[in-house]
C-alpha positions in Angstrom: 0.1 -0.2 0.0 1.7 3.4 -1.1 2.5 5.7 2.1 3.3 8.9 0.0 6.6 8.7 1.4 8.5 9.0 -2.1 6.2 11.8 -2.9 7.0 14.0 0.5 10.8 13.5 -0.5 10.4 14.7 -3.9 8.6 17.6 -2.7 10.8 18.3 -0.2 14.2 17.9 -2.7 12.4 19.9 -5.3 11.3 23.0 -2.0 14.7 22.9 -1.0 16.6 23.4 -4.2 13.9 26.1 -5.3 15.4 27.9 -1.9 18.9 27.3 -2.6 18.6 29.2 -5.7 16.3 32.1 -3.7 19.0 32.1 -1.3 21.8 32.7 -3.9 19.9 35.5 -5.4 19.1 37.2 -2.3 22.5 37.0 -1.1 24.6 38.1 -3.7 22.3 40.9 -4.1 22.8 41.7 -0.4 26.5 41.5 -1.0 26.6 43.8 -3.9 24.8 46.2 -1.8 27.1 46.0 1.1 23.9 45.3 3.3 26.1 43.0 5.7 23.2 42.5 8.5 20.9 41.3 5.9 23.5 39.0 4.2 24.0 37.5 8.1 20.2 37.5 8.1 19.7 35.3 5.1 22.7 33.1 6.0 21.3 32.3 9.5 17.7 32.1 7.9 19.3 29.6 5.0 20.6 27.1 7.7 17.5 26.7 9.9 15.5 26.3 6.5 18.1 23.9 5.3 17.8 21.7 8.3 13.8 21.7 8.2 14.0 20.8 4.6 16.9 18.2 4.7 16.7 16.8 8.4 13.5 17.7 9.3 13.3 15.1 12.6 16.2 16.2 13.9 15.9 20.2 13.6 12.5 20.0 15.5 13.7 17.8 18.2 16.7 20.3 18.6 14.4 23.4 18.1 12.2 21.5 20.7 14.9 21.1 23.2 15.8 24.4 23.1 12.5 26.6 23.4 12.1 23.9 26.7 15.6 25.3 27.9 14.6 28.7 27.0 11.0 28.6 28.3 11.8 26.4 31.2 9.3 24.0 30.2 9.2 20.7 30.6 
């Protein structure tokens, strides 16, 4: 019985590739304008989003743990 895992993986890879293209274009623009703050924010967002796309279970668990440490929850 099909579970849709292959479809989900294909969509995630496609989304990841689109994300990489957008990130590169925005980073080149920020670098060209010498807007270093925007470049750093783009880079940090790229790390977070790439983690969510390519290793989502591990990143989500890490974010939950980090939030628990910050908020003092369980």
